[in-house]
C-alpha beads as a LAMMPS data file, in Angstrom:
LAMMPS data file: protein, C-alpha beads

224 atoms
223 bonds

1 atom types
1 bond types

-500.0 500.0 xlo xhi
-500.0 500.0 ylo yhi
-500.0 500.0 zlo zhi

Masses

1 110.0

Atoms # bond

1 1 1 -241.797 324.012 -18.142
2 1 1 -241.868 327.130 -16.006
3 1 1 -243.173 330.658 -16.400
4 1 1 -242.333 333.866 -14.618
5 1 1 -241.435 337.532 -14.866
6 1 1 -238.033 338.394 -16.303
7 1 1 -235.832 340.208 -13.790
8 1 1 -232.501 339.680 -15.599
9 1 1 -231.682 338.877 -19.214
10 1 1 -228.575 338.494 -21.374
11 1 1 -229.408 337.569 -24.956
12 1 1 -228.045 334.205 -26.028
13 1 1 -226.759 333.440 -22.545
14 1 1 -229.137 333.457 -19.578
15 1 1 -232.136 334.976 -17.875
16 1 1 -233.818 334.831 -14.479
17 1 1 -237.528 334.221 -13.988
18 1 1 -239.275 335.124 -10.735
19 1 1 -242.789 334.167 -9.726
20 1 1 -244.454 334.245 -6.323
21 1 1 -241.240 335.012 -4.463
22 1 1 -239.328 332.119 -6.086
23 1 1 -236.705 332.615 -8.776
24 1 1 -234.950 330.342 -11.272
25 1 1 -231.739 330.801 -13.277
26 1 1 -232.210 329.717 -16.898
27 1 1 -229.525 329.257 -19.573
28 1 1 -230.494 329.568 -23.221
29 1 1 -228.872 329.981 -26.619
30 1 1 -231.792 332.034 -27.881
31 1 1 -231.491 335.776 -28.361
32 1 1 -235.096 337.007 -28.579
33 1 1 -236.117 340.590 -27.904
34 1 1 -237.063 340.404 -24.232
35 1 1 -237.338 343.284 -21.766
36 1 1 -237.361 343.295 -17.996
37 1 1 -240.911 342.781 -16.771
38 1 1 -241.963 340.538 -19.659
39 1 1 -243.811 337.350 -18.826
40 1 1 -241.852 334.439 -20.326
41 1 1 -242.366 330.697 -20.508
42 1 1 -239.269 328.477 -20.591
43 1 1 -238.995 324.785 -21.474
44 1 1 -235.696 323.107 -20.637
45 1 1 -233.784 320.569 -18.576
46 1 1 -233.118 320.793 -14.826
47 1 1 -229.458 320.652 -13.870
48 1 1 -227.571 320.757 -10.558
49 1 1 -225.262 323.590 -9.649
50 1 1 -223.342 324.472 -6.494
51 1 1 -225.703 327.368 -5.868
52 1 1 -228.809 325.238 -6.466
53 1 1 -230.786 323.738 -9.360
54 1 1 -231.058 325.646 -12.633
55 1 1 -232.647 325.096 -16.057
56 1 1 -230.393 324.468 -19.063
57 1 1 -230.837 324.640 -22.856
58 1 1 -234.173 326.379 -22.497
59 1 1 -236.516 327.343 -25.305
60 1 1 -238.253 330.629 -24.571
61 1 1 -241.697 331.939 -25.415
62 1 1 -242.557 335.562 -24.691
63 1 1 -246.066 335.520 -23.243
64 1 1 -246.418 339.289 -23.127
65 1 1 -245.183 342.534 -21.565
66 1 1 -245.842 343.494 -17.975
67 1 1 -244.698 345.806 -15.202
68 1 1 -241.245 345.271 -13.786
69 1 1 -241.117 343.546 -10.416
70 1 1 -240.230 345.691 -7.436
71 1 1 -237.141 344.460 -5.551
72 1 1 -237.609 342.976 -2.096
73 1 1 -235.906 345.127 0.599
74 1 1 -233.445 342.980 2.571
75 1 1 -230.294 343.352 4.634
76 1 1 -226.935 341.762 3.944
77 1 1 -227.506 339.427 6.889
78 1 1 -230.819 338.278 5.349
79 1 1 -229.022 336.926 2.285
80 1 1 -227.153 334.349 4.361
81 1 1 -230.442 332.563 5.038
82 1 1 -230.458 331.294 1.457
83 1 1 -234.090 332.309 0.929
84 1 1 -233.329 334.944 -1.708
85 1 1 -231.141 333.061 -4.175
86 1 1 -231.664 334.567 -7.676
87 1 1 -234.346 336.919 -6.302
88 1 1 -234.520 340.598 -7.162
89 1 1 -233.594 342.445 -3.957
90 1 1 -232.632 345.926 -2.788
91 1 1 -230.056 346.626 -0.066
92 1 1 -228.796 349.780 1.611
93 1 1 -225.238 350.037 2.832
94 1 1 -222.197 352.255 3.087
95 1 1 -220.088 352.366 -0.045
96 1 1 -216.484 351.484 0.797
97 1 1 -214.641 351.117 -2.502
98 1 1 -214.883 350.372 -6.213
99 1 1 -212.663 347.994 -8.171
100 1 1 -212.537 348.273 -11.946
101 1 1 -211.686 345.082 -13.811
102 1 1 -211.511 344.429 -17.569
103 1 1 -214.999 342.936 -17.825
104 1 1 -216.764 344.116 -14.700
105 1 1 -217.069 346.720 -11.962
106 1 1 -217.178 345.584 -8.340
107 1 1 -218.602 347.661 -5.489
108 1 1 -217.958 346.879 -1.835
109 1 1 -220.767 347.700 0.624
110 1 1 -220.935 347.496 4.396
111 1 1 -224.013 347.134 6.582
112 1 1 -223.041 347.086 10.255
113 1 1 -220.440 344.297 10.415
114 1 1 -221.479 342.579 7.153
115 1 1 -219.821 343.109 3.770
116 1 1 -221.320 342.578 0.329
117 1 1 -220.001 342.639 -3.233
118 1 1 -222.110 344.151 -6.019
119 1 1 -221.036 343.325 -9.562
120 1 1 -221.823 345.039 -12.862
121 1 1 -220.712 343.098 -15.927
122 1 1 -221.829 345.621 -18.553
123 1 1 -218.720 347.774 -19.007
124 1 1 -220.524 350.377 -21.140
125 1 1 -222.898 351.126 -18.257
126 1 1 -220.238 351.598 -15.600
127 1 1 -219.283 355.250 -16.172
128 1 1 -221.866 356.549 -13.695
129 1 1 -220.314 354.430 -10.945
130 1 1 -217.081 356.403 -11.146
131 1 1 -218.847 359.349 -9.491
132 1 1 -219.580 357.395 -6.304
133 1 1 -217.806 358.815 -3.276
134 1 1 -216.368 356.587 -0.579
135 1 1 -218.485 356.692 2.557
136 1 1 -221.774 357.393 0.765
137 1 1 -224.920 355.569 1.796
138 1 1 -226.242 353.883 -1.347
139 1 1 -229.141 351.640 -2.281
140 1 1 -228.525 348.892 -4.814
141 1 1 -231.072 346.753 -6.633
142 1 1 -230.100 343.523 -8.317
143 1 1 -230.069 339.759 -8.350
144 1 1 -228.937 337.994 -5.192
145 1 1 -226.614 335.150 -6.162
146 1 1 -224.836 332.538 -4.081
147 1 1 -221.124 332.608 -4.893
148 1 1 -219.039 329.598 -3.808
149 1 1 -215.262 329.681 -3.971
150 1 1 -213.812 326.295 -4.861
151 1 1 -215.843 323.091 -5.126
152 1 1 -218.034 321.054 -2.858
153 1 1 -216.427 318.133 -1.058
154 1 1 -217.503 315.446 1.382
155 1 1 -216.704 317.654 4.341
156 1 1 -218.566 320.608 2.859
157 1 1 -217.095 324.004 2.054
158 1 1 -215.992 326.266 4.860
159 1 1 -217.962 329.343 5.828
160 1 1 -215.347 331.577 4.226
161 1 1 -215.912 329.854 0.866
162 1 1 -219.630 330.684 0.681
163 1 1 -220.921 334.195 0.293
164 1 1 -223.535 336.166 -1.594
165 1 1 -223.121 338.848 -4.197
166 1 1 -225.611 341.103 -5.962
167 1 1 -225.587 341.174 -9.750
168 1 1 -226.423 344.669 -10.988
169 1 1 -228.244 344.980 -14.302
170 1 1 -227.181 348.554 -15.070
171 1 1 -225.754 351.609 -13.339
172 1 1 -229.375 352.711 -12.709
173 1 1 -229.535 349.982 -10.055
174 1 1 -227.287 352.139 -7.835
175 1 1 -228.786 355.164 -6.066
176 1 1 -227.100 357.511 -3.600
177 1 1 -229.223 357.793 -0.450
178 1 1 -226.911 360.079 1.521
179 1 1 -223.601 361.692 0.534
180 1 1 -220.558 360.965 2.681
181 1 1 -219.960 362.956 5.842
182 1 1 -217.553 365.854 5.438
183 1 1 -215.635 364.587 8.467
184 1 1 -213.602 361.993 6.627
185 1 1 -210.148 360.869 7.702
186 1 1 -208.599 362.856 4.858
187 1 1 -210.333 366.054 5.928
188 1 1 -209.365 365.478 9.566
189 1 1 -205.716 365.107 8.538
190 1 1 -205.940 368.308 6.491
191 1 1 -207.446 370.221 9.425
192 1 1 -204.805 368.845 11.810
193 1 1 -202.048 369.890 9.400
194 1 1 -203.478 373.406 9.027
195 1 1 -203.870 373.766 12.798
196 1 1 -200.293 372.571 13.244
197 1 1 -199.022 375.198 10.821
198 1 1 -201.061 377.916 12.559
199 1 1 -199.690 376.892 15.957
200 1 1 -196.130 377.029 14.616
201 1 1 -196.785 380.478 13.153
202 1 1 -198.258 381.704 16.451
203 1 1 -195.305 380.353 18.416
204 1 1 -192.888 381.881 15.912
205 1 1 -194.594 385.276 16.133
206 1 1 -194.584 385.100 19.942
207 1 1 -190.842 384.309 20.007
208 1 1 -190.104 387.048 17.457
209 1 1 -192.139 389.565 19.477
210 1 1 -190.286 388.676 22.671
211 1 1 -186.882 388.959 20.944
212 1 1 -187.855 392.399 19.610
213 1 1 -188.849 393.496 23.119
214 1 1 -185.495 392.261 24.480
215 1 1 -183.623 394.119 21.716
216 1 1 -185.565 397.346 22.348
217 1 1 -184.977 397.057 26.079
218 1 1 -181.253 396.550 25.464
219 1 1 -181.165 399.706 23.302
220 1 1 -182.966 401.729 25.965
221 1 1 -180.646 400.418 28.668
222 1 1 -177.606 401.370 26.574
223 1 1 -178.948 404.896 26.000
224 1 1 -179.615 405.385 29.664

Bonds

1 1 1 2
2 1 2 3
3 1 3 4
4 1 4 5
5 1 5 6
6 1 6 7
7 1 7 8
8 1 8 9
9 1 9 10
10 1 10 11
11 1 11 12
12 1 12 13
13 1 13 14
14 1 14 15
15 1 15 16
16 1 16 17
17 1 17 18
18 1 18 19
19 1 19 20
20 1 20 21
21 1 21 22
22 1 22 23
23 1 23 24
24 1 24 25
25 1 25 26
26 1 26 27
27 1 27 28
28 1 28 29
29 1 29 30
30 1 30 31
31 1 31 32
32 1 32 33
33 1 33 34
34 1 34 35
35 1 35 36
36 1 36 37
37 1 37 38
38 1 38 39
39 1 39 40
40 1 40 41
41 1 41 42
42 1 42 43
43 1 43 44
44 1 44 45
45 1 45 46
46 1 46 47
47 1 47 48
48 1 48 49
49 1 49 50
50 1 50 51
51 1 51 52
52 1 52 53
53 1 53 54
54 1 54 55
55 1 55 56
56 1 56 57
57 1 57 58
58 1 58 59
59 1 59 60
60 1 60 61
61 1 61 62
62 1 62 63
63 1 63 64
64 1 64 65
65 1 65 66
66 1 66 67
67 1 67 68
68 1 68 69
69 1 69 70
70 1 70 71
71 1 71 72
72 1 72 73
73 1 73 74
74 1 74 75
75 1 75 76
76 1 76 77
77 1 77 78
78 1 78 79
79 1 79 80
80 1 80 81
81 1 81 82
82 1 82 83
83 1 83 84
84 1 84 85
85 1 85 86
86 1 86 87
87 1 87 88
88 1 88 89
89 1 89 90
90 1 90 91
91 1 91 92
92 1 92 93
93 1 93 94
94 1 94 95
95 1 95 96
96 1 96 97
97 1 97 98
98 1 98 99
99 1 99 100
100 1 100 101
101 1 101 102
102 1 102 103
103 1 103 104
104 1 104 105
105 1 105 106
106 1 106 107
107 1 107 108
108 1 108 109
109 1 109 110
110 1 110 111
111 1 111 112
112 1 112 113
113 1 113 114
114 1 114 115
115 1 115 116
116 1 116 117
117 1 117 118
118 1 118 119
119 1 119 120
120 1 120 121
121 1 121 122
122 1 122 123
123 1 123 124
124 1 124 125
125 1 125 126
126 1 126 127
127 1 127 128
128 1 128 129
129 1 129 130
130 1 130 131
131 1 131 132
132 1 132 133
133 1 133 134
134 1 134 135
135 1 135 136
136 1 136 137
137 1 137 138
138 1 138 139
139 1 139 140
140 1 140 141
141 1 141 142
142 1 142 143
143 1 143 144
144 1 144 145
145 1 145 146
146 1 146 147
147 1 147 148
148 1 148 149
149 1 149 150
150 1 150 151
151 1 151 152
152 1 152 153
153 1 153 154
154 1 154 155
155 1 155 156
156 1 156 157
157 1 157 158
158 1 158 159
159 1 159 160
160 1 160 161
161 1 161 162
162 1 162 163
163 1 163 164
164 1 164 165
165 1 165 166
166 1 166 167
167 1 167 168
168 1 168 169
169 1 169 170
170 1 170 171
171 1 171 172
172 1 172 173
173 1 173 174
174 1 174 175
175 1 175 176
176 1 176 177
177 1 177 178
178 1 178 179
179 1 179 180
180 1 180 181
181 1 181 182
182 1 182 183
183 1 183 184
184 1 184 185
185 1 185 186
186 1 186 187
187 1 187 188
188 1 188 189
189 1 189 190
190 1 190 191
191 1 191 192
192 1 192 193
193 1 193 194
194 1 194 195
195 1 195 196
196 1 196 197
197 1 197 198
198 1 198 199
199 1 199 200
200 1 200 201
201 1 201 202
202 1 202 203
203 1 203 204
204 1 204 205
205 1 205 206
206 1 206 207
207 1 207 208
208 1 208 209
209 1 209 210
210 1 210 211
211 1 211 212
212 1 212 213
213 1 213 214
214 1 214 215
215 1 215 216
216 1 216 217
217 1 217 218
218 1 218 219
219 1 219 220
220 1 220 221
221 1 221 222
222 1 222 223
223 1 223 224
């Protein structure tokens, strides 16, 4: 039996409880009316998972409403320590790209040399993400989750098979901190193309002017 503040909830599927800096992933078939910030008690069975122990088949009891927890500011490098699994965190990074899939939206962020995936599974809440511009500095808030590709084996998974992602709860978890710089590669190419055209026009006008001077001089010489 555990109790904590709800930081993530999907009715009839799962929720995450956080208390005192520790968080637990709980699966449940119940679909009660629970909001983020509610204090909930869960009774269930511990079960192993690649990302760590979870609680299964939980029965929930809503203790009462409360303020939503504030996310813990971290960096992408901090997540690799494993200390923030299932915790509510906030991360700033440069937005690189967005991938739209049938059942989710995936954002790619970069902080120095580290990359991070942010995932939003609620398709109806993803329209606001379409306005994000590549190169923007954004702040995301969500659940830090260990994502392992493949299965564990006696030798242990390779470093490339283990990474963290952030599970967004809605499009409101994404905030633009700073718009992208105007000096993007596309704009630089446009400016270079315009300058190239202007140079060609200047050279063409210079050649035309010189030809006209030669023609006028030839006419004057002929008249003399």
